[in-house]
C-alpha positions in Angstrom: 144.8 -122.0 3.3 147.4 -124.3 4.9 147.5 -126.0 8.2 150.2 -127.3 10.5 149.8 -128.6 14.0 152.1 -127.7 16.9 153.8 -131.1 16.5 154.7 -130.3 12.9 157.5 -127.7 13.4 159.3 -128.4 10.1 156.1 -128.1 8.1 155.2 -124.9 10.0 158.6 -123.4 9.1 158.2 -124.4 5.5 154.7 -122.8 5.3 155.8 -119.6 6.9 158.9 -119.4 4.7 156.8 -119.8 1.6 154.3 -117.3 2.8 157.0 -114.7 3.6 158.6 -115.2 0.1 155.2 -114.7 -1.5 154.6 -111.5 0.4 158.1 -110.2 -0.5 157.4 -110.8 -4.2 154.2 -108.7 -3.9 156.3 -105.7 -2.9 155.2 -102.7 -0.9 151.5 -102.5 0.0 149.5 -101.5 -3.0 152.3 -101.6 -5.5 151.2 -104.8 -7.3 147.6 -103.3 -7.6 148.6 -99.8 -8.5 146.5 -98.4 -5.7 147.1 -95.1 -4.0 148.1 -94.8 -0.4 144.8 -93.0 0.3 142.7 -95.8 -1.2 144.7 -98.4 0.8 144.2 -96.5 4.0 140.4 -96.2 3.4 140.2 -99.9 2.7 142.2 -100.8 5.8 140.0 -98.6 8.0 136.9 -100.3 6.4 138.4 -103.7 6.9 139.1 -103.0 10.5 135.5 -101.8 11.0 134.1 -104.8 9.1 136.2 -107.3 11.2 134.9 -105.9 14.4 131.3 -106.0 13.2 129.0 -108.7 14.3 127.5 -108.9 10.8 130.7 -110.3 9.3 131.0 -112.9 12.0 127.4 -113.9 11.3 128.2 -114.1 7.6 131.1 -116.5 8.3 128.8 -118.6 10.5 126.3 -118.8 7.6 129.2 -119.7 5.3 130.0 -122.8 7.3 126.4 -123.9 6.9 126.5 -123.2 3.1 129.8 -125.1 2.7 128.3 -128.0 4.7 125.3 -128.1 2.3 127.5 -127.9 -0.7 129.8 -130.5 0.8 132.8 -128.8 -0.8 135.6 -128.1 1.7 138.4 -127.7 -0.9 140.8 -124.9 0.1 140.1 -123.1 -3.1 136.4 -123.0 -2.5 136.7 -122.0 1.2 139.2 -119.3 0.3 137.0 -117.9 -2.5 133.9 -117.9 -0.4 135.6 -116.2 2.6 137.2 -113.6 0.3 133.7 -112.9 -1.2 132.2 -112.4 2.3 135.1 -110.2 3.5 135.0 -108.1 0.3 131.3 -107.6 0.6 131.7 -106.5 4.2 134.5 -104.1 3.3 132.5 -102.5 0.5 129.5 -102.0 2.9 131.8 -100.2 5.3 133.3 -98.0 2.6 129.8 -97.0 1.5 128.9 -95.7 5.0 129.1 -91.9 5.3 132.1 -90.7 7.2 
């Protein structure tokens, strides 16, 4: 996770350029993971549902408390824990009957 304030335009441009290059290297959606279009669509629907769910927002709120207790705010730790919470939420949504 990177940060640039509104006053740091050159840094912002650099961060966005690097991010864009990274996304381009990944190629079309799912190609780097070998996932089918159907699986990708199912996960995107589940992610959208999870993102609009209060439970996920509650999990992120709890995460801030956990990070505060651990006193570890490193970008690697925050990213790993956020990914963990998001993946759990998506899996829960995917397990729901259609």
